[in-house]
FIKEKOL-415607 format. One record per atom (N, C-alpha, C): residue number from 1; residue in three letters; atom name; x, y, z. Coordinates in pm, whole numbers, plus 32768, in hexadecimal, padded with zeros to 4 digits. Example, Ala and Ser with C-alpha at 12.3 -4.5 7.8 and 13.67 -1.06 7.14 Angstrom:
// residues 2
+-----+--------+-------+------+------+------+
! num ! residu ! atome !   c1 !   c2 !   c3 !
+-----+--------+-------+------+------+------+
!   1 !    ALA !     N ! 8527 ! 7DC7 ! 830C !
!   1 !    ALA !    CA ! 84CE ! 7E3E ! 830C !
!   1 !    ALA !     C ! 8528 ! 7EB6 ! 830C !
!   2 !    SER !     N ! 8505 ! 7F1F ! 82C4 !
!   2 !    SER !    CA ! 8557 ! 7F96 ! 82CA !
!   2 !    SER !     C ! 850A ! 8003 ! 8313 !
+-----+--------+-------+------+------+------+
//
This chain:
// residues 106
+-----+--------+-------+------+------+------+
! num ! residu ! atome !   c1 !   c2 !   c3 !
+-----+--------+-------+------+------+------+
!   1 !    MET !     N ! 9701 ! F605 ! 1514 !
!   1 !    MET !    CA ! 976A ! F639 ! 156C !
!   1 !    MET !     C ! 9732 ! F6AA ! 15C2 !
!   2 !    ALA !     N ! 9758 ! F6A8 ! 163E !
!   2 !    ALA !    CA ! 9729 ! F70D ! 169C !
!   2 !    ALA !     C ! 979A ! F76F ! 16BC !
!   3 !    GLU !     N ! 9773 ! F7E3 ! 16E7 !
!   3 !    GLU !    CA ! 97D7 ! F844 ! 1714 !
!   3 !    GLU !     C ! 9805 ! F81D ! 17A0 !
!   4 !    LEU !     N ! 9880 ! F842 ! 17BE !
!   4 !    LEU !    CA ! 98B8 ! F822 ! 1840 !
!   4 !    LEU !     C ! 98A4 ! F898 ! 189F !
!   5 !    LYS !     N ! 9887 ! F879 ! 191C !
!   5 !    LYS !    CA ! 9872 ! F8E0 ! 1981 !
!   5 !    LYS !     C ! 98FA ! F91D ! 19A3 !
!   6 !    GLN !     N ! 9905 ! F9A0 ! 199B !
!   6 !    GLN !    CA ! 9983 ! F9E3 ! 19BA !
!   6 !    GLN !     C ! 9988 ! FA02 ! 1A50 !
!   7 !    ILE !     N ! 99EE ! F9CC ! 1A91 !
!   7 !    ILE !    CA ! 99FE ! F9D9 ! 1B21 !
!   7 !    ILE !     C ! 9A73 ! FA36 ! 1B3E !
!   8 !    THR !     N ! 9A63 ! FA8A ! 1BA4 !
!   8 !    THR !    CA ! 9ACD ! FAE5 ! 1BCF !
!   8 !    THR !     C ! 9AEA ! FACB ! 1C63 !
!   9 !    ASP !     N ! 9B54 ! FB0A ! 1C95 !
!   9 !    ASP !    CA ! 9B70 ! FB00 ! 1D24 !
!   9 !    ASP !     C ! 9AF7 ! FB30 ! 1D76 !
!  10 !    ALA !     N ! 9AB5 ! FB98 ! 1D45 !
!  10 !    ALA !    CA ! 9A43 ! FBD1 ! 1D8D !
!  10 !    ALA !     C ! 99C8 ! FB77 ! 1D8A !
!  11 !    THR !     N ! 99B2 ! FB31 ! 1D1A !
!  11 !    THR !    CA ! 9939 ! FADF ! 1D0E !
!  11 !    THR !     C ! 994D ! FA4F ! 1D3B !
!  12 !    PHE !     N ! 99C8 ! FA25 ! 1D4E !
!  12 !    PHE !    CA ! 99E3 ! F999 ! 1D73 !
!  12 !    PHE !     C ! 9996 ! F96A ! 1DEE !
!  13 !    PRO !     N ! 9995 ! F9B6 ! 1E5C !
!  13 !    PRO !    CA ! 994E ! F984 ! 1ED3 !
!  13 !    PRO !     C ! 98BA ! F965 ! 1EBC !
!  14 !    THR !     N ! 9874 ! F9BA ! 1E74 !
!  14 !    THR !    CA ! 97E5 ! F9A3 ! 1E5F !
!  14 !    THR !     C ! 97CB ! F943 ! 1DEB !
!  15 !    GLU !     N ! 9812 ! F954 ! 1D7C !
!  15 !    GLU !    CA ! 97F8 ! F903 ! 1D04 !
!  15 !    GLU !     C ! 9828 ! F872 ! 1D11 !
!  16 !    VAL !     N ! 989A ! F85D ! 1D52 !
!  16 !    VAL !    CA ! 98D3 ! F7D6 ! 1D58 !
!  16 !    VAL !     C ! 98C1 ! F798 ! 1DE3 !
!  17 !    GLU !     N ! 98F3 ! F7DA ! 1E4A !
!  17 !    GLU !    CA ! 98E7 ! F7A2 ! 1ED1 !
!  17 !    GLU !     C ! 9856 ! F79C ! 1EFF !
!  18 !    GLY !     N ! 9803 ! F7F3 ! 1EC9 !
!  18 !    GLY !    CA ! 9776 ! F7F3 ! 1EED !
!  18 !    GLY !     C ! 971F ! F79F ! 1E91 !
!  19 !    SER !     N ! 975D ! F759 ! 1E34 !
!  19 !    SER !    CA ! 9710 ! F70C ! 1DD1 !
!  19 !    SER !     C ! 96E4 ! F686 ! 1E08 !
!  20 !    LYS !     N ! 9679 ! F653 ! 1DCE !
!  20 !    LYS !    CA ! 9647 ! F5CC ! 1DED !
!  20 !    LYS !     C ! 9664 ! F575 ! 1D74 !
!  21 !    GLY !     N ! 9685 ! F4F9 ! 1D8C !
!  21 !    GLY !    CA ! 96A3 ! F49D ! 1D1F !
!  21 !    GLY !     C ! 9735 ! F4A6 ! 1CF7 !
!  22 !    VAL !     N ! 9750 ! F480 ! 1C7A !
!  22 !    VAL !    CA ! 97D9 ! F479 ! 1C47 !
!  22 !    VAL !     C ! 97FA ! F4F7 ! 1BF9 !
!  23 !    PHE !     N ! 986B ! F535 ! 1C1D !
!  23 !    PHE !    CA ! 989D ! F5AC ! 1BD9 !
!  23 !    PHE !     C ! 992D ! F590 ! 1BAF !
!  24 !    VAL !     N ! 9947 ! F594 ! 1B2D !
!  24 !    VAL !    CA ! 99CE ! F580 ! 1AF8 !
!  24 !    VAL !     C ! 9A08 ! F609 ! 1ADC !
!  25 !    LEU !     N ! 9A77 ! F628 ! 1B1F !
!  25 !    LEU !    CA ! 9AB7 ! F6AB ! 1B0C !
!  25 !    LEU !     C ! 9B3C ! F699 ! 1AC5 !
!  26 !    ASP !     N ! 9B49 ! F6DC ! 1A54 !
!  26 !    ASP !    CA ! 9BC1 ! F6D9 ! 1A01 !
!  26 !    ASP !     C ! 9C17 ! F752 ! 1A24 !
!  27 !    PHE !     N ! 9C8E ! F739 ! 1A5A !
!  27 !    PHE !    CA ! 9CF0 ! F7A3 ! 1A72 !
!  27 !    PHE !     C ! 9D42 ! F7AC ! 19F2 !
!  28 !    TRP !     N ! 9D3E ! F821 ! 19B1 !
!  28 !    TRP !    CA ! 9D78 ! F82F ! 192B !
!  28 !    TRP !     C ! 9DB1 ! F8BA ! 1917 !
!  29 !    ALA !     N ! 9DEF ! F8D0 ! 18A3 !
!  29 !    ALA !    CA ! 9E1C ! F955 ! 1877 !
!  29 !    ALA !     C ! 9E14 ! F958 ! 17DE !
!  30 !    PRO !     N ! 9DFA ! F9CF ! 17A5 !
!  30 !    PRO !    CA ! 9DEA ! F9D9 ! 1713 !
!  30 !    PRO !     C ! 9E67 ! F9B2 ! 16C4 !
!  31 !    TRP !     N ! 9EDC ! F9BF ! 16FE !
!  31 !    TRP !    CA ! 9F59 ! F9A1 ! 16B8 !
!  31 !    TRP !     C ! 9F7E ! F90D ! 16BD !
!  32 !    CYS !     N ! 9F30 ! F8BD ! 1705 !
!  32 !    CYS !    CA ! 9F4F ! F82F ! 171B !
!  32 !    CYS !     C ! 9F13 ! F7DA ! 16AB !
!  33 !    GLY !     N ! 9F68 ! F79F ! 1659 !
!  33 !    GLY !    CA ! 9F3A ! F74C ! 15E9 !
!  33 !    GLY !     C ! 9EE2 ! F6D6 ! 1614 !
!  34 !    PRO !     N ! 9F10 ! F683 ! 1673 !
!  34 !    PRO !    CA ! 9EBC ! F614 ! 169F !
!  34 !    PRO !     C ! 9E36 ! F642 ! 16DB !
!  35 !    CYS !     N ! 9E35 ! F6B8 ! 171A !
!  35 !    CYS !    CA ! 9DB7 ! F6EF ! 174F !
!  35 !    CYS !     C ! 9D56 ! F70B ! 16DE !
!  36 !    ARG !     N ! 9D88 ! F746 ! 1673 !
!  36 !    ARG !    CA ! 9D33 ! F766 ! 1600 !
!  36 !    ARG !     C ! 9D02 ! F6E7 ! 15BC !
!  37 !    MET !     N ! 9D56 ! F67E ! 15BD !
!  37 !    MET !    CA ! 9D2D ! F5FD ! 1582 !
!  37 !    MET !     C ! 9CBA ! F5BF ! 15D2 !
!  38 !    MET !     N ! 9CB6 ! F5D5 ! 1654 !
!  38 !    MET !    CA ! 9C4F ! F59B ! 16A9 !
!  38 !    MET !     C ! 9BCA ! F5E6 ! 16A4 !
!  39 !    GLU !     N ! 9BCC ! F664 ! 167C !
!  39 !    GLU !    CA ! 9B53 ! F6B5 ! 1681 !
!  39 !    GLU !     C ! 9ADD ! F679 ! 1634 !
!  40 !    PRO !     N ! 9AF0 ! F649 ! 15B8 !
!  40 !    PRO !    CA ! 9A7D ! F60D ! 1572 !
!  40 !    PRO !     C ! 9A47 ! F591 ! 15BA !
!  41 !    ILE !     N ! 9AA0 ! F544 ! 15F7 !
!  41 !    ILE !    CA ! 9A75 ! F4CE ! 1642 !
!  41 !    ILE !     C ! 9A22 ! F4F8 ! 16BB !
!  42 !    LEU !     N ! 9A50 ! F55E ! 1701 !
!  42 !    LEU !    CA ! 9A07 ! F591 ! 1775 !
!  42 !    LEU !     C ! 997B ! F5C0 ! 174C !
!  43 !    LYS !     N ! 9973 ! F607 ! 16DD !
!  43 !    LYS !    CA ! 98F2 ! F638 ! 16AD !
!  43 !    LYS !     C ! 9896 ! F5C5 ! 1686 !
!  44 !    GLU !     N ! 98CC ! F55E ! 1648 !
!  44 !    GLU !    CA ! 987B ! F4E9 ! 1624 !
!  44 !    GLU !     C ! 9845 ! F4A6 ! 16A2 !
!  45 !    VAL !     N ! 989D ! F490 ! 1704 !
!  45 !    VAL !    CA ! 9875 ! F44E ! 177F !
!  45 !    VAL !     C ! 9808 ! F49F ! 17C6 !
!  46 !    ALA !     N ! 981A ! F522 ! 17CA !
!  46 !    ALA !    CA ! 97B7 ! F57A ! 180A !
!  46 !    ALA !     C ! 9730 ! F571 ! 17C3 !
!  47 !    GLY !     N ! 9731 ! F563 ! 1740 !
!  47 !    GLY !    CA ! 96B5 ! F55C ! 16F3 !
!  47 !    GLY !     C ! 9672 ! F4D4 ! 16F8 !
!  48 !    GLU !     N ! 96C0 ! F46C ! 1710 !
!  48 !    GLU !    CA ! 968A ! F3E3 ! 170C !
!  48 !    GLU !     C ! 9655 ! F3B2 ! 1792 !
!  49 !    ASP !     N ! 9686 ! F3EA ! 1800 !
!  49 !    ASP !    CA ! 9661 ! F3B6 ! 1884 !
!  49 !    ASP !     C ! 962B ! F428 ! 18DA !
!  50 !    SER !     N ! 95A8 ! F42C ! 18EA !
!  50 !    SER !    CA ! 956B ! F498 ! 1937 !
!  50 !    SER !     C ! 9580 ! F488 ! 19CD !
!  51 !    ASP !     N ! 95B6 ! F417 ! 19F8 !
!  51 !    ASP !    CA ! 95CF ! F3FF ! 1A86 !
!  51 !    ASP !     C ! 9651 ! F43F ! 1AB7 !
!  52 !    ILE !     N ! 96A0 ! F473 ! 1A59 !
!  52 !    ILE !    CA ! 971D ! F4B3 ! 1A83 !
!  52 !    ILE !     C ! 9723 ! F543 ! 1A50 !
!  53 !    THR !     N ! 976E ! F593 ! 1A98 !
!  53 !    THR !    CA ! 978B ! F61C ! 1A6D !
!  53 !    THR !     C ! 9820 ! F621 ! 1A4E !
!  54 !    VAL !     N ! 9842 ! F664 ! 19E0 !
!  54 !    VAL !    CA ! 98CF ! F671 ! 19BA !
!  54 !    VAL !     C ! 98F1 ! F705 ! 19B6 !
!  55 !    GLY !     N ! 995C ! F728 ! 19F9 !
!  55 !    GLY !    CA ! 9989 ! F7B2 ! 19FC !
!  55 !    GLY !     C ! 9A1E ! F7BE ! 19E2 !
!  56 !    GLN !     N ! 9A47 ! F839 ! 19C6 !
!  56 !    GLN !    CA ! 9AD4 ! F857 ! 19AE !
!  56 !    GLN !     C ! 9B00 ! F8C7 ! 1A0B !
!  57 !    LEU !     N ! 9B7B ! F8BD ! 1A3A !
!  57 !    LEU !    CA ! 9BB7 ! F927 ! 1A89 !
!  57 !    LEU !     C ! 9C3F ! F948 ! 1A4B !
!  58 !    ASN !     N ! 9C4C ! F9C3 ! 1A1A !
!  58 !    ASN !    CA ! 9CC9 ! F9F1 ! 19DC !
!  58 !    ASN !     C ! 9D2D ! FA0B ! 1A4D !
!  59 !    VAL !     N ! 9D9A ! F9BB ! 1A50 !
!  59 !    VAL !    CA ! 9DFA ! F9C5 ! 1ABF !
!  59 !    VAL !     C ! 9E49 ! FA47 ! 1ABD !
!  60 !    ASP !     N ! 9E59 ! FA84 ! 1A49 !
!  60 !    ASP !    CA ! 9EA0 ! FB04 ! 1A41 !
!  60 !    ASP !     C ! 9E4F ! FB75 ! 1A81 !
!  61 !    GLU !     N ! 9DCD ! FB71 ! 1A6D !
!  61 !    GLU !    CA ! 9D75 ! FBDB ! 1AA0 !
!  61 !    GLU !     C ! 9D41 ! FBBE ! 1B2D !
!  62 !    ASN !     N ! 9D4C ! FB41 ! 1B5A !
!  62 !    ASN !    CA ! 9D14 ! FB18 ! 1BDB !
!  62 !    ASN !     C ! 9D79 ! FAC2 ! 1C28 !
!  63 !    PRO !     N ! 9DE7 ! FAFD ! 1C52 !
!  63 !    PRO !    CA ! 9E50 ! FAAE ! 1C92 !
!  63 !    PRO !     C ! 9E2E ! FA7A ! 1D1D !
!  64 !    GLN !     N ! 9DD3 ! FABB ! 1D64 !
!  64 !    GLN !    CA ! 9DB4 ! FA90 ! 1DEE !
!  64 !    GLN !     C ! 9D7B ! FA03 ! 1DF3 !
!  65 !    THR !     N ! 9D1B ! F9E6 ! 1D9E !
!  65 !    THR !    CA ! 9CDE ! F961 ! 1D9F !
!  65 !    THR !     C ! 9D41 ! F8F9 ! 1D6E !
!  66 !    ALA !     N ! 9D90 ! F91C ! 1D09 !
!  66 !    ALA !    CA ! 9DF6 ! F8BF ! 1CD7 !
!  66 !    ALA !     C ! 9E5B ! F89F ! 1D46 !
!  67 !    MET !     N ! 9E84 ! F903 ! 1D93 !
!  67 !    MET !    CA ! 9EE2 ! F8EB ! 1E01 !
!  67 !    MET !     C ! 9EA0 ! F899 ! 1E70 !
!  68 !    LYS !     N ! 9E22 ! F8B6 ! 1E8D !
!  68 !    LYS !    CA ! 9DDA ! F86D ! 1EF5 !
!  68 !    LYS !     C ! 9DDB ! F7D6 ! 1EDC !
!  69 !    PHE !     N ! 9DCF ! F7B0 ! 1E5D !
!  69 !    PHE !    CA ! 9DCD ! F723 ! 1E38 !
!  69 !    PHE !     C ! 9E54 ! F6F1 ! 1E04 !
!  70 !    GLU !     N ! 9EBC ! F742 ! 1E17 !
!  70 !    GLU !    CA ! 9F45 ! F71E ! 1DF2 !
!  70 !    GLU !     C ! 9F4F ! F6ED ! 1D61 !
!  71 !    VAL !     N ! 9F11 ! F738 ! 1D07 !
!  71 !    VAL !    CA ! 9F18 ! F717 ! 1C79 !
!  71 !    VAL !     C ! 9FA1 ! F743 ! 1C46 !
!  72 !    MET !     N ! 9FF3 ! F6E1 ! 1C22 !
!  72 !    MET !    CA ! A07C ! F6FC ! 1BF5 !
!  72 !    MET !     C ! A08C ! F6EC ! 1B5F !
!  73 !    SER !     N ! A032 ! F6A4 ! 1B1F !
!  73 !    SER !    CA ! A037 ! F696 ! 1A8E !
!  73 !    SER !     C ! 9FA9 ! F694 ! 1A59 !
!  74 !    ILE !     N ! 9F9C ! F6BE ! 19DC !
!  74 !    ILE !    CA ! 9F18 ! F6C5 ! 199E !
!  74 !    ILE !     C ! 9F1A ! F67A ! 191A !
!  75 !    PRO !     N ! 9EAA ! F644 ! 18F0 !
!  75 !    PRO !    CA ! 9E2A ! F64A ! 1934 !
!  75 !    PRO !     C ! 9E24 ! F5ED ! 19AE !
!  76 !    THR !     N ! 9DE6 ! F61D ! 1A16 !
!  76 !    THR !    CA ! 9DC4 ! F5CC ! 1A8B !
!  76 !    THR !     C ! 9D2D ! F5D0 ! 1A98 !
!  77 !    PHE !     N ! 9CF4 ! F55C ! 1AAE !
!  77 !    PHE !    CA ! 9C62 ! F550 ! 1ABD !
!  77 !    PHE !     C ! 9C47 ! F520 ! 1B4A !
!  78 !    ILE !     N ! 9BF8 ! F56B ! 1B92 !
!  78 !    ILE !    CA ! 9BCF ! F541 ! 1C17 !
!  78 !    ILE !     C ! 9B38 ! F529 ! 1C13 !
!  79 !    ILE !     N ! 9B12 ! F4B3 ! 1C3F !
!  79 !    ILE !    CA ! 9A84 ! F48F ! 1C43 !
!  79 !    ILE !     C ! 9A54 ! F49E ! 1CD2 !
!  80 !    PHE !     N ! 99ED ! F4EF ! 1CE0 !
!  80 !    PHE !    CA ! 99B0 ! F508 ! 1D62 !
!  80 !    PHE !     C ! 992A ! F4BE ! 1D68 !
!  81 !    LYS !     N ! 990C ! F484 ! 1DDA !
!  81 !    LYS !    CA ! 988A ! F444 ! 1DF1 !
!  81 !    LYS !     C ! 984B ! F48B ! 1E67 !
!  82 !    ASP !     N ! 97DB ! F4CB ! 1E4F !
!  82 !    ASP !    CA ! 9797 ! F51B ! 1EB6 !
!  82 !    ASP !     C ! 97F6 ! F57F ! 1EF8 !
!  83 !    GLY !     N ! 9849 ! F5BF ! 1EA5 !
!  83 !    GLY !    CA ! 98A1 ! F629 ! 1ED4 !
!  83 !    GLY !     C ! 9924 ! F5FC ! 1F11 !
!  84 !    LYS !     N ! 993A ! F578 ! 1F1A !
!  84 !    LYS !    CA ! 99B4 ! F543 ! 1F57 !
!  84 !    LYS !     C ! 9A0B ! F4FF ! 1EEC !
!  85 !    LEU !     N ! 9A8E ! F511 ! 1EF7 !
!  85 !    LEU !    CA ! 9AEA ! F4D3 ! 1E98 !
!  85 !    LEU !     C ! 9ADC ! F43C ! 1E9D !
!  86 !    ALA !     N ! 9AC3 ! F400 ! 1E29 !
!  86 !    ALA !    CA ! 9AAF ! F36F ! 1E21 !
!  86 !    ALA !     C ! 9B1C ! F32B ! 1DCF !
!  87 !    LYS !     N ! 9B52 ! F371 ! 1D6B !
!  87 !    LYS !    CA ! 9BB6 ! F334 ! 1D13 !
!  87 !    LYS !     C ! 9C04 ! F3A2 ! 1CCD !
!  88 !    ARG !     N ! 9C81 ! F382 ! 1CAC !
!  88 !    ARG !    CA ! 9CD9 ! F3E2 ! 1C6A !
!  88 !    ARG !     C ! 9D21 ! F39B ! 1BF8 !
!  89 !    MET !     N ! 9D26 ! F3DD ! 1B84 !
!  89 !    MET !    CA ! 9D6B ! F3A6 ! 1B0F !
!  89 !    MET !     C ! 9DBF ! F415 ! 1AD0 !
!  90 !    THR !     N ! 9E30 ! F3EF ! 1A98 !
!  90 !    THR !    CA ! 9E85 ! F451 ! 1A57 !
!  90 !    THR !     C ! 9EA9 ! F420 ! 19CB !
!  91 !    GLY !     N ! 9EA7 ! F47D ! 196C !
!  91 !    GLY !    CA ! 9ED0 ! F45E ! 18E4 !
!  91 !    GLY !     C ! 9E5B ! F443 ! 1887 !
!  92 !    ALA !     N ! 9E76 ! F454 ! 1807 !
!  92 !    ALA !    CA ! 9E10 ! F43A ! 17A0 !
!  92 !    ALA !     C ! 9DFA ! F3A4 ! 1795 !
!  93 !    MET !     N ! 9D7F ! F37F ! 1772 !
!  93 !    MET !    CA ! 9D5E ! F2F2 ! 1761 !
!  93 !    MET !     C ! 9CED ! F2E5 ! 16FB !
!  94 !    GLN !     N ! 9CDB ! F26B ! 16CD !
!  94 !    GLN !    CA ! 9C70 ! F252 ! 166F !
!  94 !    GLN !     C ! 9BEA ! F25B ! 16B8 !
!  95 !    LYS !     N ! 9B81 ! F277 ! 166A !
!  95 !    LYS !    CA ! 9AFD ! F28A ! 16A4 !
!  95 !    LYS !     C ! 9ACF ! F210 ! 16F4 !
!  96 !    ALA !     N ! 9AE3 ! F199 ! 16C0 !
!  96 !    ALA !    CA ! 9AB4 ! F120 ! 1705 !
!  96 !    ALA !     C ! 9AF5 ! F112 ! 178E !
!  97 !    ALA !     N ! 9B76 ! F12D ! 1797 !
!  97 !    ALA !    CA ! 9BBD ! F123 ! 1816 !
!  97 !    ALA !     C ! 9B8C ! F190 ! 1876 !
!  98 !    PHE !     N ! 9B73 ! F206 ! 1841 !
!  98 !    PHE !    CA ! 9B44 ! F277 ! 1892 !
!  98 !    PHE !     C ! 9ABA ! F257 ! 18CE !
!  99 !    VAL !     N ! 9A5F ! F226 ! 187B !
!  99 !    VAL !    CA ! 99D8 ! F204 ! 18A8 !
!  99 !    VAL !     C ! 99DD ! F192 ! 190E !
! 100 !    LYS !     N ! 9A34 ! F131 ! 18F6 !
! 100 !    LYS !    CA ! 9A42 ! F0C0 ! 1954 !
! 100 !    LYS !     C ! 9A6A ! F0F3 ! 19DE !
! 101 !    GLU !     N ! 9AC7 ! F151 ! 19E4 !
! 101 !    GLU !    CA ! 9AF3 ! F18A ! 1A64 !
! 101 !    GLU !     C ! 9A82 ! F1D8 ! 1AA9 !
! 102 !    ILE !     N ! 9A36 ! F222 ! 1A5C !
! 102 !    ILE !    CA ! 99C5 ! F26D ! 1A95 !
! 102 !    ILE !     C ! 995F ! F20B ! 1ACE !
! 103 !    ASN !     N ! 9946 ! F19F ! 1A86 !
! 103 !    ASN !    CA ! 98E0 ! F13F ! 1AB2 !
! 103 !    ASN !     C ! 9906 ! F0F7 ! 1B33 !
! 104 !    THR !     N ! 9985 ! F0F4 ! 1B56 !
! 104 !    THR !    CA ! 99AC ! F0B6 ! 1BD5 !
! 104 !    THR !     C ! 997E ! F109 ! 1C4C !
! 105 !    VAL !     N ! 995F ! F188 ! 1C34 !
! 105 !    VAL !    CA ! 9934 ! F1E3 ! 1C9F !
! 105 !    VAL !     C ! 989C ! F1E8 ! 1CA9 !
! 106 !    LYS !     N ! 9857 ! F1D6 ! 1C39 !
! 106 !    LYS !    CA ! 97C4 ! F1E0 ! 1C36 !
! 106 !    LYS !     C ! 9784 ! F17A ! 1C89 !
+-----+--------+-------+------+------+------+
//
């Protein structure tokens, strides 16, 4: 299992929009049960596939980026390809379904 890159409103432009390849960004909050259920899956995916970067953005602490992408419910996962939005998913899901969605962008 790998650690997840912590993204903030301040670091989003360089870390995510400036990234090359696939970047999966988890919009989450510590009080969100489904978000906490997804965290081990995110860490597994990050550790198993070196072609993708997985990060988290706490919506309570970083409202600007959440508003920019109109995140209305969490967890929301936005997959970026070379810094551009490629896919958006909302809600907890099983690992196989999550990986399948990521692979459609790779």
